[in-house]
mmCIF file of the protein (N, C-alpha, C, O) and its ligand, coordinates in Angstrom:
data_MODEL
# 
_entry.id   MODEL 
# 
loop_
_entity.id 
_entity.type 
_entity.pdbx_number_of_molecules 
1 polymer     1 
2 non-polymer 1 
# 
_entity_poly.entity_id                      1 
_entity_poly.type                           'polypeptide(L)' 
_entity_poly.nstd_linkage                   no 
_entity_poly.nstd_monomer                   no 
_entity_poly.pdbx_seq_one_letter_code       MEEKWVICPVCKSKTRVKLRDDTILKNFPLFCPKCKQESVISAEKMQVSVHKKAE 
_entity_poly.pdbx_seq_one_letter_code_can   MEEKWVICPVCKSKTRVKLRDDTILKNFPLFCPKCKQESVISAEKMQVSVHKKAE 
_entity_poly.pdbx_strand_id                 A 
# 
loop_
_entity_poly_seq.entity_id 
_entity_poly_seq.num 
_entity_poly_seq.mon_id 
_entity_poly_seq.hetero 
1 1  MET n 
1 2  GLU n 
1 3  GLU n 
1 4  LYS n 
1 5  TRP n 
1 6  VAL n 
1 7  ILE n 
1 8  CYS n 
1 9  PRO n 
1 10 VAL n 
1 11 CYS n 
1 12 LYS n 
1 13 SER n 
1 14 LYS n 
1 15 THR n 
1 16 ARG n 
1 17 VAL n 
1 18 LYS n 
1 19 LEU n 
1 20 ARG n 
1 21 ASP n 
1 22 ASP n 
1 23 THR n 
1 24 ILE n 
1 25 LEU n 
1 26 LYS n 
1 27 ASN n 
1 28 PHE n 
1 29 PRO n 
1 30 LEU n 
1 31 PHE n 
1 32 CYS n 
1 33 PRO n 
1 34 LYS n 
1 35 CYS n 
1 36 LYS n 
1 37 GLN n 
1 38 GLU n 
1 39 SER n 
1 40 VAL n 
1 41 ILE n 
1 42 SER n 
1 43 ALA n 
1 44 GLU n 
1 45 LYS n 
1 46 MET n 
1 47 GLN n 
1 48 VAL n 
1 49 SER n 
1 50 VAL n 
1 51 HIS n 
1 52 LYS n 
1 53 LYS n 
1 54 ALA n 
1 55 GLU n 
# 
loop_
_struct_asym.id 
_struct_asym.entity_id 
A 1 
B 2 
# 
loop_
_chem_comp.id 
_chem_comp.type 
_chem_comp.mon_nstd_flag 
ALA 'L-peptide linking' y 
ARG 'L-peptide linking' y 
ASN 'L-peptide linking' y 
ASP 'L-peptide linking' y 
CYS 'L-peptide linking' y 
GLN 'L-peptide linking' y 
GLU 'L-peptide linking' y 
HIS 'L-peptide linking' y 
ILE 'L-peptide linking' y 
LEU 'L-peptide linking' y 
LYS 'L-peptide linking' y 
MET 'L-peptide linking' y 
PHE 'L-peptide linking' y 
PRO 'L-peptide linking' y 
SER 'L-peptide linking' y 
THR 'L-peptide linking' y 
TRP 'L-peptide linking' y 
VAL 'L-peptide linking' y 
ZN  non-polymer         . 
# 
_pdbx_entity_nonpoly.entity_id   2 
_pdbx_entity_nonpoly.name        ? 
_pdbx_entity_nonpoly.comp_id     ZN 
# 
_pdbx_nonpoly_scheme.asym_id         B 
_pdbx_nonpoly_scheme.entity_id       2 
_pdbx_nonpoly_scheme.mon_id          ZN 
_pdbx_nonpoly_scheme.ndb_seq_num     1 
_pdbx_nonpoly_scheme.pdb_seq_num     101 
_pdbx_nonpoly_scheme.auth_seq_num    101 
_pdbx_nonpoly_scheme.pdb_mon_id      ZN 
_pdbx_nonpoly_scheme.auth_mon_id     ZN 
_pdbx_nonpoly_scheme.pdb_strand_id   A 
_pdbx_nonpoly_scheme.pdb_ins_code    . 
# 
loop_
_atom_site.group_PDB 
_atom_site.id 
_atom_site.type_symbol 
_atom_site.label_atom_id 
_atom_site.label_alt_id 
_atom_site.label_comp_id 
_atom_site.label_asym_id 
_atom_site.label_entity_id 
_atom_site.label_seq_id 
_atom_site.pdbx_PDB_ins_code 
_atom_site.Cartn_x 
_atom_site.Cartn_y 
_atom_site.Cartn_z 
_atom_site.occupancy 
_atom_site.B_iso_or_equiv 
_atom_site.pdbx_formal_charge 
_atom_site.auth_seq_id 
_atom_site.auth_comp_id 
_atom_site.auth_asym_id 
_atom_site.auth_atom_id 
_atom_site.pdbx_PDB_model_num 
ATOM   1   N  N  . MET A 1 1  ? -47.808 36.824 193.081 1.00 0.00 ? 1   MET A N  1 
ATOM   2   C  CA . MET A 1 1  ? -48.025 36.047 194.389 1.00 0.00 ? 1   MET A CA 1 
ATOM   3   C  C  . MET A 1 1  ? -49.171 35.297 194.343 1.00 0.00 ? 1   MET A C  1 
ATOM   4   O  O  . MET A 1 1  ? -50.259 35.835 194.139 1.00 0.00 ? 1   MET A O  1 
ATOM   5   N  N  . GLU A 1 2  ? -49.037 33.955 194.531 1.00 0.00 ? 2   GLU A N  1 
ATOM   6   C  CA . GLU A 1 2  ? -50.171 33.057 194.528 1.00 0.00 ? 2   GLU A CA 1 
ATOM   7   C  C  . GLU A 1 2  ? -50.834 33.082 195.924 1.00 0.00 ? 2   GLU A C  1 
ATOM   8   O  O  . GLU A 1 2  ? -50.188 33.166 196.969 1.00 0.00 ? 2   GLU A O  1 
ATOM   9   N  N  . GLU A 1 3  ? -52.129 33.003 195.852 1.00 0.00 ? 3   GLU A N  1 
ATOM   10  C  CA . GLU A 1 3  ? -52.874 32.849 197.216 1.00 0.00 ? 3   GLU A CA 1 
ATOM   11  C  C  . GLU A 1 3  ? -54.044 31.839 197.031 1.00 0.00 ? 3   GLU A C  1 
ATOM   12  O  O  . GLU A 1 3  ? -54.573 31.666 195.933 1.00 0.00 ? 3   GLU A O  1 
ATOM   13  N  N  . LYS A 1 4  ? -54.412 31.193 198.139 1.00 0.00 ? 4   LYS A N  1 
ATOM   14  C  CA . LYS A 1 4  ? -55.613 30.339 198.180 1.00 0.00 ? 4   LYS A CA 1 
ATOM   15  C  C  . LYS A 1 4  ? -56.208 30.281 199.567 1.00 0.00 ? 4   LYS A C  1 
ATOM   16  O  O  . LYS A 1 4  ? -55.553 30.434 200.598 1.00 0.00 ? 4   LYS A O  1 
ATOM   17  N  N  . TRP A 1 5  ? -57.455 30.056 199.504 1.00 0.00 ? 5   TRP A N  1 
ATOM   18  C  CA . TRP A 1 5  ? -58.182 29.862 200.754 1.00 0.00 ? 5   TRP A CA 1 
ATOM   19  C  C  . TRP A 1 5  ? -57.731 28.479 201.387 1.00 0.00 ? 5   TRP A C  1 
ATOM   20  O  O  . TRP A 1 5  ? -57.458 27.522 200.663 1.00 0.00 ? 5   TRP A O  1 
ATOM   21  N  N  . VAL A 1 6  ? -57.668 28.420 202.673 1.00 0.00 ? 6   VAL A N  1 
ATOM   22  C  CA . VAL A 1 6  ? -57.577 27.182 203.284 1.00 0.00 ? 6   VAL A CA 1 
ATOM   23  C  C  . VAL A 1 6  ? -58.992 26.508 203.420 1.00 0.00 ? 6   VAL A C  1 
ATOM   24  O  O  . VAL A 1 6  ? -59.990 27.100 203.828 1.00 0.00 ? 6   VAL A O  1 
ATOM   25  N  N  . ILE A 1 7  ? -58.945 25.135 203.008 1.00 0.00 ? 7   ILE A N  1 
ATOM   26  C  CA . ILE A 1 7  ? -60.185 24.464 202.921 1.00 0.00 ? 7   ILE A CA 1 
ATOM   27  C  C  . ILE A 1 7  ? -60.231 23.700 204.382 1.00 0.00 ? 7   ILE A C  1 
ATOM   28  O  O  . ILE A 1 7  ? -59.255 23.193 204.937 1.00 0.00 ? 7   ILE A O  1 
ATOM   29  N  N  . CYS A 1 8  ? -61.493 23.728 204.848 1.00 0.00 ? 8   CYS A N  1 
ATOM   30  C  CA . CYS A 1 8  ? -61.726 22.957 206.231 1.00 0.00 ? 8   CYS A CA 1 
ATOM   31  C  C  . CYS A 1 8  ? -61.563 21.436 205.953 1.00 0.00 ? 8   CYS A C  1 
ATOM   32  O  O  . CYS A 1 8  ? -62.134 20.895 205.007 1.00 0.00 ? 8   CYS A O  1 
ATOM   33  N  N  . PRO A 1 9  ? -60.798 20.806 206.777 1.00 0.00 ? 9   PRO A N  1 
ATOM   34  C  CA . PRO A 1 9  ? -60.619 19.382 206.586 1.00 0.00 ? 9   PRO A CA 1 
ATOM   35  C  C  . PRO A 1 9  ? -61.969 18.541 207.000 1.00 0.00 ? 9   PRO A C  1 
ATOM   36  O  O  . PRO A 1 9  ? -62.194 17.413 206.560 1.00 0.00 ? 9   PRO A O  1 
ATOM   37  N  N  . VAL A 1 10 ? -62.740 19.163 207.804 1.00 0.00 ? 10  VAL A N  1 
ATOM   38  C  CA . VAL A 1 10 ? -63.872 18.449 208.217 1.00 0.00 ? 10  VAL A CA 1 
ATOM   39  C  C  . VAL A 1 10 ? -65.072 18.586 207.205 1.00 0.00 ? 10  VAL A C  1 
ATOM   40  O  O  . VAL A 1 10 ? -65.665 17.562 206.865 1.00 0.00 ? 10  VAL A O  1 
ATOM   41  N  N  . CYS A 1 11 ? -65.411 19.685 206.763 1.00 0.00 ? 11  CYS A N  1 
ATOM   42  C  CA . CYS A 1 11 ? -66.614 19.958 205.776 1.00 0.00 ? 11  CYS A CA 1 
ATOM   43  C  C  . CYS A 1 11 ? -66.253 20.326 204.415 1.00 0.00 ? 11  CYS A C  1 
ATOM   44  O  O  . CYS A 1 11 ? -67.084 20.428 203.512 1.00 0.00 ? 11  CYS A O  1 
ATOM   45  N  N  . LYS A 1 12 ? -64.824 20.552 204.257 1.00 0.00 ? 12  LYS A N  1 
ATOM   46  C  CA . LYS A 1 12 ? -64.372 20.888 202.847 1.00 0.00 ? 12  LYS A CA 1 
ATOM   47  C  C  . LYS A 1 12 ? -64.894 22.245 202.349 1.00 0.00 ? 12  LYS A C  1 
ATOM   48  O  O  . LYS A 1 12 ? -64.873 22.469 201.139 1.00 0.00 ? 12  LYS A O  1 
ATOM   49  N  N  . SER A 1 13 ? -65.347 23.137 203.185 1.00 0.00 ? 13  SER A N  1 
ATOM   50  C  CA . SER A 1 13 ? -65.661 24.461 202.649 1.00 0.00 ? 13  SER A CA 1 
ATOM   51  C  C  . SER A 1 13 ? -64.536 25.410 203.010 1.00 0.00 ? 13  SER A C  1 
ATOM   52  O  O  . SER A 1 13 ? -63.671 25.082 203.822 1.00 0.00 ? 13  SER A O  1 
ATOM   53  N  N  . LYS A 1 14 ? -64.550 26.591 202.402 1.00 0.00 ? 14  LYS A N  1 
ATOM   54  C  CA . LYS A 1 14 ? -63.544 27.574 202.501 1.00 0.00 ? 14  LYS A CA 1 
ATOM   55  C  C  . LYS A 1 14 ? -63.601 28.116 203.921 1.00 0.00 ? 14  LYS A C  1 
ATOM   56  O  O  . LYS A 1 14 ? -64.702 28.354 204.419 1.00 0.00 ? 14  LYS A O  1 
ATOM   57  N  N  . THR A 1 15 ? -62.494 28.322 204.589 1.00 0.00 ? 15  THR A N  1 
ATOM   58  C  CA . THR A 1 15 ? -62.402 29.024 205.892 1.00 0.00 ? 15  THR A CA 1 
ATOM   59  C  C  . THR A 1 15 ? -61.923 30.578 205.498 1.00 0.00 ? 15  THR A C  1 
ATOM   60  O  O  . THR A 1 15 ? -61.758 30.980 204.347 1.00 0.00 ? 15  THR A O  1 
ATOM   61  N  N  . ARG A 1 16 ? -61.769 31.231 206.525 1.00 0.00 ? 16  ARG A N  1 
ATOM   62  C  CA . ARG A 1 16 ? -61.303 32.639 206.304 1.00 0.00 ? 16  ARG A CA 1 
ATOM   63  C  C  . ARG A 1 16 ? -59.891 32.806 206.240 1.00 0.00 ? 16  ARG A C  1 
ATOM   64  O  O  . ARG A 1 16 ? -59.438 33.946 206.143 1.00 0.00 ? 16  ARG A O  1 
ATOM   65  N  N  . VAL A 1 17 ? -59.082 31.743 206.285 1.00 0.00 ? 17  VAL A N  1 
ATOM   66  C  CA . VAL A 1 17 ? -57.716 31.862 206.326 1.00 0.00 ? 17  VAL A CA 1 
ATOM   67  C  C  . VAL A 1 17 ? -57.215 31.684 204.925 1.00 0.00 ? 17  VAL A C  1 
ATOM   68  O  O  . VAL A 1 17 ? -57.626 30.801 204.172 1.00 0.00 ? 17  VAL A O  1 
ATOM   69  N  N  . LYS A 1 18 ? -56.306 32.570 204.619 1.00 0.00 ? 18  LYS A N  1 
ATOM   70  C  CA . LYS A 1 18 ? -55.614 32.393 203.337 1.00 0.00 ? 18  LYS A CA 1 
ATOM   71  C  C  . LYS A 1 18 ? -54.158 32.052 203.441 1.00 0.00 ? 18  LYS A C  1 
ATOM   72  O  O  . LYS A 1 18 ? -53.464 32.373 204.406 1.00 0.00 ? 18  LYS A O  1 
ATOM   73  N  N  . LEU A 1 19 ? -53.725 31.375 202.381 1.00 0.00 ? 19  LEU A N  1 
ATOM   74  C  CA . LEU A 1 19 ? -52.252 31.081 202.284 1.00 0.00 ? 19  LEU A CA 1 
ATOM   75  C  C  . LEU A 1 19 ? -51.707 31.849 201.156 1.00 0.00 ? 19  LEU A C  1 
ATOM   76  O  O  . LEU A 1 19 ? -52.415 32.155 200.197 1.00 0.00 ? 19  LEU A O  1 
ATOM   77  N  N  . ARG A 1 20 ? -50.417 32.183 201.249 1.00 0.00 ? 20  ARG A N  1 
ATOM   78  C  CA . ARG A 1 20 ? -49.739 32.814 200.108 1.00 0.00 ? 20  ARG A CA 1 
ATOM   79  C  C  . ARG A 1 20 ? -48.665 31.675 199.890 1.00 0.00 ? 20  ARG A C  1 
ATOM   80  O  O  . ARG A 1 20 ? -48.457 30.790 200.721 1.00 0.00 ? 20  ARG A O  1 
ATOM   81  N  N  . ASP A 1 21 ? -48.027 31.788 198.722 1.00 0.00 ? 21  ASP A N  1 
ATOM   82  C  CA . ASP A 1 21 ? -47.006 30.873 198.454 1.00 0.00 ? 21  ASP A CA 1 
ATOM   83  C  C  . ASP A 1 21 ? -45.711 30.928 199.349 1.00 0.00 ? 21  ASP A C  1 
ATOM   84  O  O  . ASP A 1 21 ? -44.882 30.021 199.269 1.00 0.00 ? 21  ASP A O  1 
ATOM   85  N  N  . ASP A 1 22 ? -45.543 31.975 200.184 1.00 0.00 ? 22  ASP A N  1 
ATOM   86  C  CA . ASP A 1 22 ? -44.627 32.138 201.078 1.00 0.00 ? 22  ASP A CA 1 
ATOM   87  C  C  . ASP A 1 22 ? -45.028 31.994 202.506 1.00 0.00 ? 22  ASP A C  1 
ATOM   88  O  O  . ASP A 1 22 ? -44.214 32.193 203.407 1.00 0.00 ? 22  ASP A O  1 
ATOM   89  N  N  . THR A 1 23 ? -46.307 31.643 202.740 1.00 0.00 ? 23  THR A N  1 
ATOM   90  C  CA . THR A 1 23 ? -46.830 31.380 204.084 1.00 0.00 ? 23  THR A CA 1 
ATOM   91  C  C  . THR A 1 23 ? -46.396 30.195 204.693 1.00 0.00 ? 23  THR A C  1 
ATOM   92  O  O  . THR A 1 23 ? -46.506 29.152 204.048 1.00 0.00 ? 23  THR A O  1 
ATOM   93  N  N  . ILE A 1 24 ? -45.858 30.168 205.973 1.00 0.00 ? 24  ILE A N  1 
ATOM   94  C  CA . ILE A 1 24 ? -45.629 28.988 206.633 1.00 0.00 ? 24  ILE A CA 1 
ATOM   95  C  C  . ILE A 1 24 ? -46.406 29.025 207.964 1.00 0.00 ? 24  ILE A C  1 
ATOM   96  O  O  . ILE A 1 24 ? -46.319 29.974 208.743 1.00 0.00 ? 24  ILE A O  1 
ATOM   97  N  N  . LEU A 1 25 ? -47.163 27.946 208.177 1.00 0.00 ? 25  LEU A N  1 
ATOM   98  C  CA . LEU A 1 25 ? -47.979 27.711 209.431 1.00 0.00 ? 25  LEU A CA 1 
ATOM   99  C  C  . LEU A 1 25 ? -47.495 26.511 210.006 1.00 0.00 ? 25  LEU A C  1 
ATOM   100 O  O  . LEU A 1 25 ? -47.213 25.511 209.345 1.00 0.00 ? 25  LEU A O  1 
ATOM   101 N  N  . LYS A 1 26 ? -47.383 26.622 211.424 1.00 0.00 ? 26  LYS A N  1 
ATOM   102 C  CA . LYS A 1 26 ? -47.055 25.386 212.142 1.00 0.00 ? 26  LYS A CA 1 
ATOM   103 C  C  . LYS A 1 26 ? -48.048 25.354 213.284 1.00 0.00 ? 26  LYS A C  1 
ATOM   104 O  O  . LYS A 1 26 ? -48.286 26.331 213.995 1.00 0.00 ? 26  LYS A O  1 
ATOM   105 N  N  . ASN A 1 27 ? -48.595 24.199 213.408 1.00 0.00 ? 27  ASN A N  1 
ATOM   106 C  CA . ASN A 1 27 ? -49.637 23.823 214.394 1.00 0.00 ? 27  ASN A CA 1 
ATOM   107 C  C  . ASN A 1 27 ? -50.664 24.878 214.647 1.00 0.00 ? 27  ASN A C  1 
ATOM   108 O  O  . ASN A 1 27 ? -50.970 25.226 215.787 1.00 0.00 ? 27  ASN A O  1 
ATOM   109 N  N  . PHE A 1 28 ? -51.227 25.415 213.488 1.00 0.00 ? 28  PHE A N  1 
ATOM   110 C  CA . PHE A 1 28 ? -52.137 26.474 213.569 1.00 0.00 ? 28  PHE A CA 1 
ATOM   111 C  C  . PHE A 1 28 ? -53.550 26.019 213.843 1.00 0.00 ? 28  PHE A C  1 
ATOM   112 O  O  . PHE A 1 28 ? -54.008 25.078 213.193 1.00 0.00 ? 28  PHE A O  1 
ATOM   113 N  N  . PRO A 1 29 ? -54.235 26.602 214.724 1.00 0.00 ? 29  PRO A N  1 
ATOM   114 C  CA . PRO A 1 29 ? -55.601 26.216 215.012 1.00 0.00 ? 29  PRO A CA 1 
ATOM   115 C  C  . PRO A 1 29 ? -56.576 26.945 214.136 1.00 0.00 ? 29  PRO A C  1 
ATOM   116 O  O  . PRO A 1 29 ? -56.907 28.122 214.287 1.00 0.00 ? 29  PRO A O  1 
ATOM   117 N  N  . LEU A 1 30 ? -57.049 26.039 213.105 1.00 0.00 ? 30  LEU A N  1 
ATOM   118 C  CA . LEU A 1 30 ? -57.766 26.594 211.932 1.00 0.00 ? 30  LEU A CA 1 
ATOM   119 C  C  . LEU A 1 30 ? -59.309 26.409 212.365 1.00 0.00 ? 30  LEU A C  1 
ATOM   120 O  O  . LEU A 1 30 ? -59.814 25.301 212.543 1.00 0.00 ? 30  LEU A O  1 
ATOM   121 N  N  . PHE A 1 31 ? -59.989 27.620 212.510 1.00 0.00 ? 31  PHE A N  1 
ATOM   122 C  CA . PHE A 1 31 ? -61.427 27.542 212.845 1.00 0.00 ? 31  PHE A CA 1 
ATOM   123 C  C  . PHE A 1 31 ? -62.266 27.653 211.699 1.00 0.00 ? 31  PHE A C  1 
ATOM   124 O  O  . PHE A 1 31 ? -62.098 28.548 210.871 1.00 0.00 ? 31  PHE A O  1 
ATOM   125 N  N  . CYS A 1 32 ? -63.196 26.758 211.604 1.00 0.00 ? 32  CYS A N  1 
ATOM   126 C  CA . CYS A 1 32 ? -64.060 26.835 210.468 1.00 0.00 ? 32  CYS A CA 1 
ATOM   127 C  C  . CYS A 1 32 ? -65.351 27.601 210.769 1.00 0.00 ? 32  CYS A C  1 
ATOM   128 O  O  . CYS A 1 32 ? -66.045 27.187 211.697 1.00 0.00 ? 32  CYS A O  1 
ATOM   129 N  N  . PRO A 1 33 ? -65.729 28.647 210.094 1.00 0.00 ? 33  PRO A N  1 
ATOM   130 C  CA . PRO A 1 33 ? -66.934 29.466 210.446 1.00 0.00 ? 33  PRO A CA 1 
ATOM   131 C  C  . PRO A 1 33 ? -68.214 28.701 209.976 1.00 0.00 ? 33  PRO A C  1 
ATOM   132 O  O  . PRO A 1 33 ? -69.323 29.043 210.385 1.00 0.00 ? 33  PRO A O  1 
ATOM   133 N  N  . LYS A 1 34 ? -68.043 27.672 209.120 1.00 0.00 ? 34  LYS A N  1 
ATOM   134 C  CA . LYS A 1 34 ? -69.281 26.896 208.632 1.00 0.00 ? 34  LYS A CA 1 
ATOM   135 C  C  . LYS A 1 34 ? -69.644 25.805 209.628 1.00 0.00 ? 34  LYS A C  1 
ATOM   136 O  O  . LYS A 1 34 ? -70.757 25.781 210.152 1.00 0.00 ? 34  LYS A O  1 
ATOM   137 N  N  . CYS A 1 35 ? -68.722 24.919 209.884 1.00 0.00 ? 35  CYS A N  1 
ATOM   138 C  CA . CYS A 1 35 ? -69.123 23.753 210.793 1.00 0.00 ? 35  CYS A CA 1 
ATOM   139 C  C  . CYS A 1 35 ? -68.608 24.029 212.227 1.00 0.00 ? 35  CYS A C  1 
ATOM   140 O  O  . CYS A 1 35 ? -68.778 23.167 213.090 1.00 0.00 ? 35  CYS A O  1 
ATOM   141 N  N  . LYS A 1 36 ? -67.993 25.181 212.512 1.00 0.00 ? 36  LYS A N  1 
ATOM   142 C  CA . LYS A 1 36 ? -67.618 25.570 213.788 1.00 0.00 ? 36  LYS A CA 1 
ATOM   143 C  C  . LYS A 1 36 ? -66.572 24.560 214.522 1.00 0.00 ? 36  LYS A C  1 
ATOM   144 O  O  . LYS A 1 36 ? -66.419 24.522 215.743 1.00 0.00 ? 36  LYS A O  1 
ATOM   145 N  N  . GLN A 1 37 ? -65.955 23.840 213.688 1.00 0.00 ? 37  GLN A N  1 
ATOM   146 C  CA . GLN A 1 37 ? -64.871 22.958 214.216 1.00 0.00 ? 37  GLN A CA 1 
ATOM   147 C  C  . GLN A 1 37 ? -63.519 23.501 214.172 1.00 0.00 ? 37  GLN A C  1 
ATOM   148 O  O  . GLN A 1 37 ? -63.236 24.338 213.315 1.00 0.00 ? 37  GLN A O  1 
ATOM   149 N  N  . GLU A 1 38 ? -62.634 23.085 215.049 1.00 0.00 ? 38  GLU A N  1 
ATOM   150 C  CA . GLU A 1 38 ? -61.380 23.598 215.027 1.00 0.00 ? 38  GLU A CA 1 
ATOM   151 C  C  . GLU A 1 38 ? -60.368 22.434 214.673 1.00 0.00 ? 38  GLU A C  1 
ATOM   152 O  O  . GLU A 1 38 ? -60.415 21.379 215.306 1.00 0.00 ? 38  GLU A O  1 
ATOM   153 N  N  . SER A 1 39 ? -59.489 22.628 213.696 1.00 0.00 ? 39  SER A N  1 
ATOM   154 C  CA . SER A 1 39 ? -58.525 21.567 213.243 1.00 0.00 ? 39  SER A CA 1 
ATOM   155 C  C  . SER A 1 39 ? -57.165 22.243 213.394 1.00 0.00 ? 39  SER A C  1 
ATOM   156 O  O  . SER A 1 39 ? -57.040 23.453 213.201 1.00 0.00 ? 39  SER A O  1 
ATOM   157 N  N  . VAL A 1 40 ? -56.133 21.444 213.745 1.00 0.00 ? 40  VAL A N  1 
ATOM   158 C  CA . VAL A 1 40 ? -54.761 21.932 213.643 1.00 0.00 ? 40  VAL A CA 1 
ATOM   159 C  C  . VAL A 1 40 ? -54.119 21.563 212.435 1.00 0.00 ? 40  VAL A C  1 
ATOM   160 O  O  . VAL A 1 40 ? -54.161 20.418 211.985 1.00 0.00 ? 40  VAL A O  1 
ATOM   161 N  N  . ILE A 1 41 ? -53.492 22.565 211.871 1.00 0.00 ? 41  ILE A N  1 
ATOM   162 C  CA . ILE A 1 41 ? -52.881 22.362 210.555 1.00 0.00 ? 41  ILE A CA 1 
ATOM   163 C  C  . ILE A 1 41 ? -51.508 22.954 210.575 1.00 0.00 ? 41  ILE A C  1 
ATOM   164 O  O  . ILE A 1 41 ? -51.178 23.769 211.436 1.00 0.00 ? 41  ILE A O  1 
ATOM   165 N  N  . SER A 1 42 ? -50.696 22.539 209.612 1.00 0.00 ? 42  SER A N  1 
ATOM   166 C  CA . SER A 1 42 ? -49.490 23.216 209.230 1.00 0.00 ? 42  SER A CA 1 
ATOM   167 C  C  . SER A 1 42 ? -49.442 23.362 207.760 1.00 0.00 ? 42  SER A C  1 
ATOM   168 O  O  . SER A 1 42 ? -50.033 22.569 207.027 1.00 0.00 ? 42  SER A O  1 
ATOM   169 N  N  . ALA A 1 43 ? -48.742 24.369 207.307 1.00 0.00 ? 43  ALA A N  1 
ATOM   170 C  CA . ALA A 1 43 ? -48.708 24.559 205.912 1.00 0.00 ? 43  ALA A CA 1 
ATOM   171 C  C  . ALA A 1 43 ? -47.447 25.193 205.433 1.00 0.00 ? 43  ALA A C  1 
ATOM   172 O  O  . ALA A 1 43 ? -46.913 26.079 206.101 1.00 0.00 ? 43  ALA A O  1 
ATOM   173 N  N  . GLU A 1 44 ? -46.966 24.788 204.336 1.00 0.00 ? 44  GLU A N  1 
ATOM   174 C  CA . GLU A 1 44 ? -45.804 25.391 203.760 1.00 0.00 ? 44  GLU A CA 1 
ATOM   175 C  C  . GLU A 1 44 ? -45.710 25.114 202.307 1.00 0.00 ? 44  GLU A C  1 
ATOM   176 O  O  . GLU A 1 44 ? -45.872 23.976 201.867 1.00 0.00 ? 44  GLU A O  1 
ATOM   177 N  N  . LYS A 1 45 ? -45.444 26.160 201.540 1.00 0.00 ? 45  LYS A N  1 
ATOM   178 C  CA . LYS A 1 45 ? -45.458 26.190 200.025 1.00 0.00 ? 45  LYS A CA 1 
ATOM   179 C  C  . LYS A 1 45 ? -46.752 25.675 199.503 1.00 0.00 ? 45  LYS A C  1 
ATOM   180 O  O  . LYS A 1 45 ? -46.800 24.851 198.590 1.00 0.00 ? 45  LYS A O  1 
ATOM   181 N  N  . MET A 1 46 ? -47.821 26.178 200.102 1.00 0.00 ? 46  MET A N  1 
ATOM   182 C  CA . MET A 1 46 ? -49.121 25.871 199.714 1.00 0.00 ? 46  MET A CA 1 
ATOM   183 C  C  . MET A 1 46 ? -49.614 24.353 199.945 1.00 0.00 ? 46  MET A C  1 
ATOM   184 O  O  . MET A 1 46 ? -50.650 23.928 199.435 1.00 0.00 ? 46  MET A O  1 
ATOM   185 N  N  . GLN A 1 47 ? -48.840 23.643 200.696 1.00 0.00 ? 47  GLN A N  1 
ATOM   186 C  CA . GLN A 1 47 ? -49.119 22.320 201.016 1.00 0.00 ? 47  GLN A CA 1 
ATOM   187 C  C  . GLN A 1 47 ? -49.651 22.252 202.447 1.00 0.00 ? 47  GLN A C  1 
ATOM   188 O  O  . GLN A 1 47 ? -48.946 22.642 203.378 1.00 0.00 ? 47  GLN A O  1 
ATOM   189 N  N  . VAL A 1 48 ? -50.901 21.758 202.646 1.00 0.00 ? 48  VAL A N  1 
ATOM   190 C  CA . VAL A 1 48 ? -51.413 21.772 203.985 1.00 0.00 ? 48  VAL A CA 1 
ATOM   191 C  C  . VAL A 1 48 ? -51.484 20.425 204.515 1.00 0.00 ? 48  VAL A C  1 
ATOM   192 O  O  . VAL A 1 48 ? -51.949 19.510 203.835 1.00 0.00 ? 48  VAL A O  1 
ATOM   193 N  N  . SER A 1 49 ? -51.050 20.253 205.685 1.00 0.00 ? 49  SER A N  1 
ATOM   194 C  CA . SER A 1 49 ? -51.211 18.942 206.382 1.00 0.00 ? 49  SER A CA 1 
ATOM   195 C  C  . SER A 1 49 ? -52.076 19.072 207.679 1.00 0.00 ? 49  SER A C  1 
ATOM   196 O  O  . SER A 1 49 ? -51.964 20.068 208.394 1.00 0.00 ? 49  SER A O  1 
ATOM   197 N  N  . VAL A 1 50 ? -52.799 18.222 207.927 1.00 0.00 ? 50  VAL A N  1 
ATOM   198 C  CA . VAL A 1 50 ? -53.768 18.239 209.097 1.00 0.00 ? 50  VAL A CA 1 
ATOM   199 C  C  . VAL A 1 50 ? -53.250 17.304 210.173 1.00 0.00 ? 50  VAL A C  1 
ATOM   200 O  O  . VAL A 1 50 ? -53.019 16.106 210.005 1.00 0.00 ? 50  VAL A O  1 
ATOM   201 N  N  . HIS A 1 51 ? -53.096 17.982 211.289 1.00 0.00 ? 51  HIS A N  1 
ATOM   202 C  CA . HIS A 1 51 ? -52.595 17.209 212.481 1.00 0.00 ? 51  HIS A CA 1 
ATOM   203 C  C  . HIS A 1 51 ? -53.788 16.546 213.300 1.00 0.00 ? 51  HIS A C  1 
ATOM   204 O  O  . HIS A 1 51 ? -53.756 15.381 213.697 1.00 0.00 ? 51  HIS A O  1 
ATOM   205 N  N  . LYS A 1 52 ? -54.795 17.388 213.493 1.00 0.00 ? 52  LYS A N  1 
ATOM   206 C  CA . LYS A 1 52 ? -55.747 16.914 214.303 1.00 0.00 ? 52  LYS A CA 1 
ATOM   207 C  C  . LYS A 1 52 ? -57.177 17.358 213.781 1.00 0.00 ? 52  LYS A C  1 
ATOM   208 O  O  . LYS A 1 52 ? -57.490 18.542 213.662 1.00 0.00 ? 52  LYS A O  1 
ATOM   209 N  N  . LYS A 1 53 ? -57.985 16.332 213.491 1.00 0.00 ? 53  LYS A N  1 
ATOM   210 C  CA . LYS A 1 53 ? -59.289 16.712 212.935 1.00 0.00 ? 53  LYS A CA 1 
ATOM   211 C  C  . LYS A 1 53 ? -60.282 16.812 214.148 1.00 0.00 ? 53  LYS A C  1 
ATOM   212 O  O  . LYS A 1 53 ? -60.314 15.958 215.034 1.00 0.00 ? 53  LYS A O  1 
ATOM   213 N  N  . ALA A 1 54 ? -60.983 17.772 214.122 1.00 0.00 ? 54  ALA A N  1 
ATOM   214 C  CA . ALA A 1 54 ? -62.014 17.802 215.230 1.00 0.00 ? 54  ALA A CA 1 
ATOM   215 C  C  . ALA A 1 54 ? -63.023 16.751 215.032 1.00 0.00 ? 54  ALA A C  1 
ATOM   216 O  O  . ALA A 1 54 ? -63.428 16.439 213.912 1.00 0.00 ? 54  ALA A O  1 
ATOM   217 N  N  . GLU A 1 55 ? -63.443 16.185 216.164 1.00 0.00 ? 55  GLU A N  1 
ATOM   218 C  CA . GLU A 1 55 ? -64.430 15.093 216.179 1.00 0.00 ? 55  GLU A CA 1 
ATOM   219 C  C  . GLU A 1 55 ? -65.862 15.732 215.984 1.00 0.00 ? 55  GLU A C  1 
ATOM   220 O  O  . GLU A 1 55 ? -66.861 15.012 215.961 1.00 0.00 ? 55  GLU A O  1 
HETATM 221 ZN ZN . ZN  B 2 .  ? -65.803 22.986 208.308 1.00 0.00 2 101 ZN  A ZN 1 
# 
């Protein structure tokens, strides 16, 4: 089983959210503990797409 940490689209650091290769996220509010921004993402088959980048 492959796993990877989701990278914050704002500051590019690791968040505390992990993806497995069978994880499916839809409109997931991703909070970054480093820059304290929230971004909305979706993910499927380890491919992450960002819907809304925090300003
Ligand atoms: Zn961040």
